[in-house]
Structure formats: C-alpha cells, structure tokens
C-alpha positions as CSV (number, residue, x, y, z in Angstrom):
1,X,0.0,0.0,0.0
2,X,2.9,2.4,0.8
3,X,4.3,2.0,-2.8
4,X,0.8,2.5,-4.3
5,X,0.5,5.9,-6.0
6,X,-3.3,5.8,-5.6
7,X,-3.1,5.3,-1.8
8,X,-0.3,7.9,-1.3
9,X,-2.4,10.5,-3.1
10,X,-5.5,9.5,-1.1
11,X,-3.6,9.7,2.2
12,X,-2.1,13.1,1.5
13,X,-5.4,14.4,0.2
14,X,-7.2,13.1,3.3
15,X,-4.6,14.5,5.7
16,X,-4.7,17.9,4.0
17,X,-8.5,18.0,4.1
18,X,-8.5,17.0,7.7
19,X,-6.1,19.8,8.5
20,X,-8.2,22.4,6.6
21,X,-11.4,21.3,8.4
22,X,-9.8,21.4,11.8
23,X,-8.4,24.8,11.0
24,X,-11.7,26.0,9.8
25,X,-13.6,24.7,12.8
26,X,-11.1,26.3,15.2
27,X,-11.2,29.6,13.4
28,X,-15.0,29.7,13.4
29,X,-15.3,28.8,17.1
30,X,-12.5,31.2,18.1
31,X,-14.1,33.9,16.0
32,X,-17.5,33.4,17.6
33,X,-16.0,33.3,21.1
34,X,-14.2,36.5,20.4
35,X,-17.4,38.2,19.2
36,X,-19.4,37.0,22.2
37,X,-16.7,38.1,24.7
38,X,-16.4,41.4,23.0
39,X,-20.1,42.0,23.4
40,X,-20.0,40.9,27.1
41,X,-17.0,43.1,27.8
42,X,-18.7,46.1,26.2
43,X,-21.7,45.5,28.6
44,X,-19.4,45.2,31.6
45,X,-17.3,48.2,30.7
46,X,-20.4,50.3,30.3
47,X,-21.7,49.3,33.7
48,X,-18.4,49.8,35.4
49,X,-18.0,53.3,33.8
50,X,-21.5,54.2,35.1
51,X,-20.5,53.2,38.7
52,X,-17.2,55.1,38.4
53,X,-19.1,58.2,37.3
54,X,-21.3,58.0,40.4
55,X,-18.1,57.7,42.6
56,X,-16.6,60.7,41.0
57,X,-19.6,62.7,42.0
58,X,-19.1,61.9,45.7
59,X,-17.2,64.7,47.5
60,X,-14.0,63.4,49.1
61,X,-15.1,64.3,52.7
62,X,-18.3,62.3,52.2
63,X,-16.4,59.3,50.9
64,X,-13.8,59.5,53.7
65,X,-16.4,59.9,56.4
66,X,-18.3,56.9,55.1
67,X,-15.2,54.8,55.2
68,X,-14.3,56.1,58.7
69,X,-17.8,55.2,59.9
70,X,-17.5,51.8,58.5
71,X,-14.1,51.2,60.2
72,X,-15.5,52.3,63.6
73,X,-18.5,49.9,63.4
74,X,-17.9,47.0,65.8
75,X,-18.3,43.5,64.3
76,X,-18.3,44.8,60.7
77,X,-17.7,41.9,58.4
78,X,-17.4,43.8,55.1
79,X,-13.6,43.7,55.1
80,X,-12.1,41.4,52.5
81,X,-10.8,38.1,53.8
82,X,-7.1,37.4,54.1
83,X,-5.4,36.7,50.8
84,X,-5.2,33.0,50.2
85,X,-2.7,30.9,48.4
86,X,-4.8,30.9,45.2
87,X,-4.0,34.5,44.6
88,X,-7.7,35.5,44.5
89,X,-10.0,37.3,47.0
90,X,-13.6,36.5,47.4
91,X,-15.6,39.7,47.5
92,X,-19.4,39.7,48.0
93,X,-19.4,36.3,49.6
94,X,-21.0,37.6,52.8
95,X,-24.7,37.6,53.4
96,X,-26.5,40.9,53.8
97,X,-28.3,41.7,57.0
98,X,-31.9,40.5,56.9
99,X,-34.1,43.0,55.2
100,X,-31.2,45.2,54.2
101,X,-31.0,45.6,50.5
102,X,-28.5,48.5,50.4
103,X,-25.5,47.3,52.3
104,X,-23.1,50.1,51.9
105,X,-20.6,52.2,53.9
106,X,-21.5,55.3,51.9
107,X,-24.1,57.8,53.0
108,X,-27.6,56.9,51.9
109,X,-27.9,60.0,49.8
110,X,-25.2,58.7,47.5
111,X,-25.9,55.0,47.6
112,X,-29.2,55.5,45.8
113,X,-27.2,56.5,42.7
114,X,-24.7,53.7,43.0
115,X,-26.7,51.1,41.0
116,X,-26.2,49.4,37.7
117,X,-27.7,50.8,34.5
118,X,-31.2,49.6,33.6
119,X,-31.4,46.2,32.2
120,X,-32.8,47.4,28.8
121,X,-29.4,48.8,28.0
122,X,-28.0,45.3,27.8
123,X,-28.6,42.8,25.0
124,X,-29.5,40.0,27.4
125,X,-32.0,41.6,29.8
126,X,-32.6,38.4,31.8
127,X,-28.9,37.9,32.7
128,X,-28.3,39.7,36.1
129,X,-25.2,41.8,36.6
130,X,-23.4,42.2,40.0
131,X,-21.0,44.8,41.3
132,X,-18.7,45.5,44.3
133,X,-17.1,48.8,45.1
134,X,-14.1,48.7,47.4
135,X,-11.1,50.8,48.4
136,X,-7.5,49.5,48.5
137,X,-6.4,48.9,52.0
138,X,-9.9,49.8,53.5
139,X,-12.6,47.4,52.5
140,X,-15.9,47.0,50.6
141,X,-17.8,50.3,50.2
142,X,-20.9,48.9,48.5
143,X,-22.2,45.9,46.6
144,X,-25.3,44.7,44.8
145,X,-27.7,42.1,46.0
146,X,-26.4,38.7,44.9
147,X,-28.7,35.9,43.7
148,X,-28.8,32.5,45.4
149,X,-27.0,31.0,42.3
150,X,-24.2,33.6,42.3
151,X,-23.0,34.7,45.7
152,X,-19.4,35.9,45.1
153,X,-17.0,37.8,42.8
154,X,-13.4,36.7,42.7
155,X,-10.8,39.4,42.1
156,X,-7.0,39.0,41.8
157,X,-5.0,39.7,45.0
158,X,-2.5,41.8,42.9
159,X,-4.4,44.4,40.9
160,X,-3.1,45.5,37.5
161,X,-1.4,48.9,37.1
162,X,-3.7,49.8,34.3
163,X,-7.5,49.5,34.0
164,X,-9.9,48.2,32.9
165,X,-8.9,44.6,33.7
166,X,-11.1,41.8,32.2
167,X,-10.9,38.1,33.1
168,X,-13.1,35.0,33.4
169,X,-13.3,32.7,36.5
170,X,-15.7,30.0,37.4
171,X,-18.0,30.7,34.4
172,X,-18.2,34.4,35.4
173,X,-16.9,37.3,33.4
174,X,-15.6,40.2,35.4
175,X,-14.2,43.7,34.8
176,X,-12.2,45.8,37.3
177,X,-12.2,49.5,36.8
178,X,-10.3,52.1,38.8
179,X,-12.2,54.9,40.5
180,X,-11.4,58.0,42.5
181,X,-9.7,58.0,45.9
182,X,-8.0,54.6,45.3
183,X,-11.4,52.9,44.8
184,X,-12.1,50.0,42.5
185,X,-15.3,48.8,40.8
186,X,-15.8,45.1,39.9
187,X,-18.8,44.2,37.7
188,X,-19.5,40.6,36.9
189,X,-22.0,38.5,35.0
190,X,-22.5,34.8,34.2
191,X,-21.4,33.5,30.8
192,X,-23.0,30.1,31.1
193,X,-25.4,30.8,28.3
194,X,-22.7,32.0,25.9
195,X,-20.5,29.0,26.7
196,X,-23.4,26.6,26.0
197,X,-24.0,28.3,22.7
198,X,-20.3,28.0,21.8
199,X,-20.4,24.3,22.7
200,X,-23.4,23.8,20.5
201,X,-21.6,25.6,17.7
202,X,-18.5,23.4,18.2
203,X,-20.6,20.2,18.2
204,X,-22.4,21.2,15.0
205,X,-19.2,22.2,13.3
206,X,-17.5,18.9,14.3
207,X,-20.5,17.0,13.0
208,X,-20.4,19.0,9.7
209,X,-16.7,18.5,9.3
210,X,-16.8,14.8,9.9
211,X,-19.6,14.5,7.3
212,X,-17.8,16.6,4.8
213,X,-14.5,14.7,5.5
214,X,-16.2,11.3,4.8
215,X,-18.0,12.5,1.7
216,X,-14.8,14.3,0.4
217,X,-12.7,11.2,1.1
218,X,-15.0,8.9,-0.9
219,X,-15.2,11.5,-3.7
220,X,-11.4,12.0,-3.6
221,X,-10.8,8.3,-4.0
222,X,-13.1,8.2,-7.0
223,X,-11.3,11.2,-8.6
224,X,-7.9,9.7,-8.0
225,X,-9.1,6.5,-9.8
226,X,-10.4,8.6,-12.7
227,X,-7.1,10.6,-12.8
228,X,-5.0,7.4,-13.0
229,X,-7.1,5.8,-15.7
230,X,-5.0,7.4,-18.5
231,X,-1.9,5.8,-16.9
232,X,-3.6,2.4,-16.8
233,X,-4.5,2.8,-20.5
234,X,-0.9,3.8,-21.3
235,X,0.4,0.8,-19.4
236,X,-2.0,-1.5,-21.2
237,X,-1.0,-0.1,-24.6
238,X,2.7,-0.4,-23.8
239,X,2.2,-4.0,-22.7
240,X,0.9,-4.9,-26.2
241,X,4.0,-3.6,-27.9
242,X,6.5,-6.2,-28.8
243,X,9.1,-7.0,-31.5
244,X,6.3,-8.2,-33.7
245,X,4.1,-5.2,-33.1
246,X,6.4,-2.1,-32.9
247,X,4.0,0.1,-34.9
248,X,1.5,0.3,-32.0
249,X,1.4,3.8,-30.4
250,X,-0.3,5.4,-27.4
251,X,-3.2,7.6,-28.4
252,X,-2.6,11.1,-27.0
253,X,-5.8,12.6,-28.2
254,X,-7.8,11.5,-25.1
255,X,-4.9,12.2,-22.6
256,X,-4.7,15.3,-20.4
257,X,-2.0,17.8,-21.0
258,X,0.0,16.8,-17.9
259,X,0.3,13.2,-19.2
260,X,0.6,14.0,-22.9
261,X,4.3,14.7,-22.4
262,X,4.9,11.3,-20.9
263,X,2.9,9.7,-23.7
264,X,4.9,11.6,-26.3
265,X,8.1,10.4,-24.6
266,X,7.0,6.8,-24.6
267,X,5.9,7.1,-28.3
268,X,9.3,8.5,-29.1
269,X,11.0,5.6,-27.3
270,X,8.8,3.1,-29.2
271,X,9.6,4.9,-32.5
272,X,13.4,4.7,-31.8
273,X,13.0,1.0,-30.9
274,X,11.1,0.4,-34.1
275,X,13.8,2.2,-36.1
276,X,16.5,0.2,-34.3
277,X,14.7,-3.1,-35.0
278,X,14.2,-2.0,-38.7
279,X,17.9,-1.1,-39.0
280,X,18.9,-4.3,-37.4
281,X,16.7,-6.3,-39.9
282,X,18.1,-4.2,-42.8
283,X,21.6,-4.7,-41.5
284,X,21.1,-8.5,-41.3
285,X,19.6,-8.6,-44.8
286,X,22.4,-6.4,-46.3
287,X,25.1,-8.3,-44.5
288,X,23.7,-11.6,-45.8
289,X,23.6,-10.2,-49.3
290,X,27.1,-8.9,-49.1
291,X,28.4,-12.2,-47.8
292,X,26.3,-14.2,-50.3
293,X,27.9,-12.6,-53.4
294,X,31.6,-13.6,-52.6
295,X,30.4,-16.9,-51.3
296,X,28.5,-17.6,-54.5
297,X,31.5,-16.5,-56.6
298,X,33.9,-18.7,-54.5
299,X,31.6,-21.8,-54.7
300,X,31.0,-21.4,-58.4
301,X,34.6,-21.0,-59.2
302,X,35.6,-23.9,-57.0
303,X,33.0,-26.2,-58.6
304,X,34.2,-25.1,-62.1
305,X,37.8,-25.7,-61.1
306,X,36.9,-29.2,-59.8
307,X,35.1,-30.1,-63.1
308,X,38.0,-28.8,-65.1
309,X,40.5,-30.8,-63.1
310,X,38.5,-33.9,-63.7
311,X,38.3,-33.4,-67.4
312,X,41.4,-31.5,-68.1
313,X,43.9,-34.2,-68.5
314,X,47.1,-32.2,-69.1
315,X,45.7,-28.7,-69.6
316,X,48.0,-25.8,-68.9
317,X,48.4,-24.9,-65.2
318,X,47.8,-21.2,-65.9
319,X,44.1,-21.8,-66.3
320,X,43.8,-23.3,-62.8
321,X,46.1,-20.6,-61.4
322,X,43.7,-17.8,-62.6
323,X,40.6,-19.6,-61.0
324,X,42.5,-19.9,-57.7
325,X,43.3,-16.2,-57.8
326,X,39.6,-15.3,-58.3
327,X,38.6,-17.5,-55.4
328,X,41.4,-15.8,-53.3
329,X,40.1,-12.4,-54.1
330,X,36.5,-13.4,-53.1
331,X,37.7,-14.8,-49.8
332,X,39.8,-11.7,-49.1
333,X,36.8,-9.5,-49.8
334,X,34.6,-11.7,-47.5
335,X,37.3,-11.5,-44.8
336,X,37.4,-7.7,-45.0
337,X,33.7,-7.5,-44.7
338,X,33.6,-9.8,-41.7
339,X,36.3,-7.7,-40.0
340,X,34.4,-4.5,-40.7
341,X,31.2,-6.0,-39.3
342,X,33.1,-7.2,-36.2
343,X,34.4,-3.6,-35.8
344,X,31.0,-2.1,-36.0
345,X,29.6,-4.7,-33.6
346,X,32.2,-3.8,-31.0
347,X,31.6,-0.1,-31.5
348,X,27.8,-0.6,-31.0
349,X,28.5,-2.6,-27.8
350,X,31.0,-0.1,-26.5
351,X,33.7,-2.7,-26.5
352,X,35.9,-1.2,-29.2
353,X,39.5,-1.2,-27.8
354,X,40.6,2.4,-27.3
355,X,44.0,3.5,-26.0
356,X,43.9,7.3,-26.2
357,X,47.0,9.5,-25.8
358,X,48.3,12.8,-27.2
359,X,50.1,12.6,-30.5
360,X,50.6,14.6,-33.7
361,X,47.9,13.7,-36.3
362,X,49.8,15.1,-39.3
363,X,52.4,12.2,-39.6
364,X,49.6,9.6,-39.2
365,X,47.7,11.1,-42.1
366,X,51.0,11.4,-44.2
367,X,51.6,7.6,-43.7
368,X,48.0,6.9,-44.9
369,X,48.7,9.0,-48.0
370,X,51.8,7.1,-48.8
371,X,49.8,3.8,-48.6
372,X,47.1,5.1,-50.9
373,X,49.3,6.8,-53.5
374,X,49.4,3.6,-55.7
375,X,45.6,3.5,-55.7
376,X,45.4,7.2,-56.7
377,X,48.0,6.7,-59.5
378,X,46.1,3.7,-60.8
379,X,43.0,5.9,-61.1
380,X,44.9,8.9,-62.3
381,X,43.9,11.0,-59.3
382,X,46.2,13.7,-57.9
383,X,46.5,14.2,-54.2
384,X,47.1,17.6,-52.6
385,X,47.9,17.7,-48.9
386,X,48.3,20.5,-46.3
387,X,49.4,18.8,-43.1
388,X,50.2,21.1,-40.2
389,X,51.3,19.9,-36.8
390,X,48.2,19.3,-34.6
391,X,48.3,17.5,-31.2
392,X,45.2,15.3,-30.9
393,X,43.9,13.1,-28.1
394,X,43.0,9.6,-29.4
395,X,44.0,6.2,-30.6
396,X,46.5,6.4,-33.5
397,X,45.4,3.1,-35.0
398,X,41.7,3.9,-35.1
399,X,42.2,7.5,-36.3
400,X,44.5,6.2,-39.1
401,X,41.6,4.0,-40.2
402,X,39.4,7.1,-40.3
403,X,41.9,8.8,-42.6
404,X,42.2,5.8,-44.8
405,X,38.5,5.4,-45.2
406,X,37.9,9.0,-46.1
407,X,40.8,9.2,-48.5
408,X,39.9,5.9,-50.2
409,X,36.3,7.1,-50.7
410,X,37.6,10.4,-52.2
411,X,39.9,8.4,-54.6
412,X,37.4,5.8,-55.7
413,X,34.5,8.2,-56.2
414,X,36.4,11.0,-57.9
415,X,36.1,12.0,-61.6
416,X,38.9,11.0,-64.0
417,X,42.0,13.2,-63.5
418,X,40.4,14.6,-60.4
419,X,42.0,16.1,-57.3
420,X,41.8,15.0,-53.7
421,X,42.6,17.7,-51.1
422,X,43.6,16.5,-47.6
423,X,44.1,19.0,-44.7
424,X,45.1,18.7,-41.1
425,X,45.0,21.9,-39.1
426,X,44.4,23.3,-35.6
427,X,41.2,25.3,-35.4
428,X,39.5,27.0,-32.4
429,X,36.9,24.3,-32.3
430,X,39.5,21.5,-32.2
431,X,41.8,19.5,-34.5
432,X,40.3,19.3,-38.0
433,X,40.8,16.6,-40.6
434,X,39.2,17.5,-43.9
435,X,39.1,15.4,-47.1
436,X,37.6,16.8,-50.4
437,X,37.2,15.4,-53.9
438,X,36.0,16.6,-57.3
439,X,33.6,13.8,-57.8
440,X,30.0,13.9,-59.0
441,X,28.7,14.7,-55.5
442,X,25.9,13.2,-53.5
443,X,22.2,14.1,-54.1
444,X,20.7,16.2,-51.3
445,X,18.1,13.6,-50.5
446,X,20.8,11.0,-49.8
447,X,23.3,13.1,-47.9
448,X,21.6,12.3,-44.5
449,X,21.9,8.6,-45.2
450,X,25.5,8.2,-46.3
451,X,26.6,7.3,-42.8
452,X,24.1,4.4,-42.7
453,X,25.5,0.9,-43.0
454,X,25.5,-0.7,-46.5
455,X,24.1,2.5,-48.0
456,X,25.3,3.4,-51.5
457,X,24.4,6.2,-53.8
458,X,23.6,4.5,-57.1
459,X,25.1,7.1,-59.3
460,X,28.5,7.0,-57.8
461,X,28.8,4.0,-55.5
462,X,28.8,0.4,-56.7
463,X,30.1,-2.9,-55.6
464,X,32.3,-3.0,-58.7
465,X,34.7,-0.6,-57.0
466,X,35.1,-3.0,-54.1
467,X,33.2,-0.9,-51.6
468,X,30.6,-2.5,-49.3
469,X,28.9,0.6,-47.8
470,X,30.5,0.3,-44.4
471,X,33.4,2.7,-44.6
472,X,31.6,5.9,-43.5
473,X,29.5,4.0,-40.9
474,X,32.8,2.8,-39.3
475,X,34.3,6.2,-39.6
476,X,31.4,7.9,-37.7
477,X,31.6,5.2,-35.0
478,X,35.3,5.9,-34.4
479,X,34.8,9.7,-34.4
480,X,32.0,9.4,-31.9
481,X,34.1,7.1,-29.7
482,X,36.7,9.9,-29.6
483,X,34.0,12.5,-28.7
484,X,34.4,14.2,-32.0
485,X,32.1,15.4,-34.8
486,X,31.9,14.4,-38.4
487,X,30.0,16.4,-41.1
488,X,29.6,16.2,-44.9
489,X,29.0,18.8,-47.6
490,X,28.3,17.8,-51.2
491,X,27.1,19.3,-54.4
492,X,27.1,18.1,-58.0
493,X,29.3,21.1,-59.1
494,X,32.0,21.0,-56.4
495,X,32.2,17.4,-55.2
496,X,32.1,16.2,-51.6
497,X,33.9,17.4,-48.5
498,X,34.0,15.4,-45.3
499,X,35.1,17.3,-42.1
500,X,36.1,15.7,-38.9
501,X,36.7,17.7,-35.6
502,X,38.6,15.9,-32.8
503,X,39.6,17.0,-29.3
504,X,43.0,18.5,-28.7
505,X,45.7,16.6,-26.9
C-alpha cells in the first residue's frame, strides 16, 4: 500500500483535508468566542464606567467619612478576607443583614445613585449583573444584592497597574475599573449561556466537518481513480507492444496535457525501438547479401575448377592458377567484410578497444597518403595535402583508419584526372581533418543517409569498385568514440567534402 501511488495521493489528500477542516472549525469557534466576549466586555465596561461616574460625584469628605464610619463599626464583616494561596480574593461572599437591600458604607444619599444601568441597555435583559465597590487597604464600600445562584465575585490579589482589567473565572466574566480615591469597581455576570452556545456551535461544526470529510474522502478516491485511468490505459498499450508489433502507439488525443508529455516520450521511445529493429533487420539482410555474393563466386569457381580438373587431363596450369586467384580475391573480400562487421559490432556494444593519448595527427595522415598513393596513381587521381602539426587526443590506429576510409572514398568516387585535397590543421573548435574530392557529388536527399551501413548512392557508389557501404559508418563510430564530430557537404558542381573535428591533446 505504501508503494501505491493511488493510496499515497489518497492519504495526502485526506490529511490535507482534515487539517483544513480542523483549522476552519477552530477559526469559526474562536471567532464566535471573540465576538461573544467582546459584546459581554462592552456591557461590563459600560456598567463599570457608570458606577465610576457616580463615585466621582461623591465629595472626598463624604467618601472619607463613610469609610471612617464603617471602620468604627464593631463587628463589621465587610472587610475582605485574608489573601489565600490561590492569589484570589472573594468579594461579595457575605450575606447581607436580613431586610437590608442596600448594604453600603457610603451615606444613603449617594448609595441610591450607586446602581447598575437599567437592564434594557443590555442585550440580554434576563442575565443579572453584579458589582462590588471597594477601596484599596480599607474594604468594601458597597455591593449589589447577589442571587442565590451567584454569591461571590473573585478578584486577583494583585491588581493590575492599568485599567480596565477583564478576566473569566468559574463561568463568570468580570471587569475591574479604577475609580477616584483609590477605589475599585468590579462588575460581573454569568457566561453560562454563551459557553453553552459556543459548545453547541462546536458540536455542530464537528459533525459537519466529519460528514464533509467522509464525503470528500470517498469522492477524492473516485477522482484519484479517474485521474489514474490514462496511466492504466498507457500501461495496457505499452504491454501490447512487442518485437512483432512495434508500430503500436499510445493515443494522446484523449490524454490530459499533464500526461501528454509522458505519452509523447513513450511514443518517441517506441519509435526509436522500431527504427532500431528496422535497421537491425536491414543490417542483417544487407550483411547476408554482401556475404552471399563472394560466397557464390567462391563456390561457383571452385566447382568449375573441380570439373576442369577432372576433365582437363594435361591442360596448362595457368588456367587453374587464374581460377584460384579469383577465389582468393573473393575470400579476401569476404574476410574484410567480416572484419568491418566485427568492428561495427564492437563499437555498438561499447567494447571497441581504445588507447587514447596525445600525438601529432599530421604524420599519421601522411603515412596513410603514402599507402594510398598507388591506388590514386592507378585511377589517375592527384592528391594535394596540407598537413600542419596538430596535437590530438585519441587512438592512433583507429584514427589512421578514419583517414584511410575518407581518402579511399575520395579516390574511388572521384572523376577522372580529379583532385583529392587532404588537410590537417588546428582550429578554435579542435583538430580538423578535412578530405575533399572533385567527384559527381551526392544528391541532397541522400546526404543524410551516407553514414548508414551498406548504403550506396547508385550514381557514384557500386560494388564493382570494391566498396561495401560500411566505410563511413565505421568512420562515424570511431569519431563518436573519440567524442568528436563528423559532417559532410556535397554538391554536383564542387564534389564532396568530409570534415572531422577531434579534441586537442
């Protein structure tokens, strides 16, 4: 399953979808929580500011006298309890005297104004608000009547330096606001309803996300299967292609753009395979034909010689000598062909022996010219050479065969009394070996095929000249083995020029 592309895509898709859904749910819940608390905080801040405004209207002597009276009252339990280990003080946790609805240390003429705003100013009129007013280091000045369900307000033992200060504790939301004369106002309300509403939202979003995740996972699996169908069709088509059916190709008309490049690459590979098999078949047929001709000649001459020996009696030995020479030439031609085929086979397999080192190419080419001078004189061809010192990196024996093949072709396929020009020089692109002739040239349509094995141009190449169509093919293989380049230019007016570029030594 781990190596399955289908399952990997499905797992990554499901993981990404789950992450998106979790993020979406968290964002919505946090956003709703933020909005609810902002509304609650606005309510509490408005109520606290209203109480602070009343305190600011109390003259300092009245406020001080009220505090002094409270401190002188024996048994007064309105002082805040000692600070506990929790870091919180419980204010408002003391029962009011029976029948006393205005427990306060302030004069009664001021305590009537020290009340919360009317309920209609709040969005939730049925949610009660509670307040406590106290002075630092003195005690509680006034507080509202608490309900049986809520009988206390918790405030931190260490008050913040800035106000207002908002916090939540025990499902209560509280604001602390500073007032005049080191007084503080704490206003609180229950947030049970809002928390329940947020929990309902969270449960609904989780249920929605799970449903969406299940449906999207099933749909994603179906889409992945649909997306992989072209690959399955391509695989099925590739499986039908064999050595007997190389013409089969993948149909790219119904494949998406993203996979069309892969299909084109596979079709190109199949085309190259078909071309390779075609060349191999042609090579086998041509090699068989080339070997069959000298073998037929050899067998025919030997049979004729045997018949003549049986019936000759005492005929002259010269007749038999000529027949033997003909057989010898056919065998030599066949041997040369086999050697060239073996050389090509080694080059194709990458097993051609190569011993590269740095040497001067000019003396090697000069030796090849000396070997081929008798052939040129026999055909009345003049050779003109320009051989300049040029250090090349390669195998001298193989590069000498390149020179021999090119010069031999230029001599054999030249016009009568023609000229062969051989040049060796050092150029910016590398060491250049160039051979040109004045022959009839090669038609433009055949110039791209002259390096194919057993290929001959009918007008200027024939087996009568002793060639077998392997010389340029072997030359190109040797040049490529040396990481060089070979090119050909030909015209019916100027003849043919072959140019080889080799790496420097």
